[in-house]
N, C-alpha and C positions, 0 to 999 in steps of 0.2 A: 140717622144715616140710612139704615136698611129700609125704614118706612118710606123715606123720600125716594130711594131707588125703585122700590116696588110701585109707588104711585107714578113715577116717571114712566115705567113700562106700561102701566095700566092706561094712562092718559096720553101716551105717546109724546112725552116732553123730551126735547133734545138735550136739555141740561138739568140735572137733578138739583143744581144749586139754585135754580129759579123757584123751587118749591120751598115754602115757608110753613113749618108745622109748629103749633103751639097750643097751650091750654088743655093739656091732657089731664084727664081725671080717671082714676080707677073705679070700676064698678064694685059695689059691696060684695065681698066674698072673693074678689080677685078674678083673674082669668080673662077679663075684658077691660079695655080702656076706650074712652071716647076722647076725641080731640078735634082741633080745627086746623084746616090747612088752606093756604092760598097758593095758587100757581100763577106765576107771571110769565109774560111773553119772553122777556129777556132781562138781563141783570140791570140794565139802565132803568127800566120801568120799576124794578124792585127797589132800587136805590132811591127812586123818586117818591114812592108811596109808602114804603115800610118805615116804621119808627126807628130811630137810631139804635135803641137798645136791642131790638130784634136783629138788626143788621150786624151789630157787634156779636151777638149770640151765635149767629150763623157764620161768623168769621169773614164777612164781606167788608165791613167798615172797621177802621182802626181806632184805637182809643185816643182820647185827647191827650196832648202832651203840653207841658208847661206847668207853672206853679198852680197849686190848688187855691180854692177860695180863701181859706184861712191865711195862707202864705201871702196872697195878694194884699189882704187887709193889713197884715203885720207890716209889710214893706211900706204901704201907704202911710200908716201911722208913724213909722220911723222917720219917713221923709218929712212929715209935718213937724216933728220935734227938731229936726236939723235946720229947717228953713230959717234964714236970717242970721245965723250964727257964723262967726269966722272959724276957719279951720285952725285947730291947735296942734 
């Protein structure tokens, strides 16, 4: 957060939410880190080009809702067993 606001003031970005920072690595011995950052013109462009996992990390995109992969498979297989039988 504080890095994004500092970069926003350095590069005169109107919204610090348009800045995406990632890939940070600490230098040996500490005291310094290097990373990568992308600055987008607006949030719409960011949503278009950024991967979904980074949007979720930034709090812009929401998580998927609904049944998971295993639950979908289980319900499909349960339906296969029931097919063609009369209700009792």
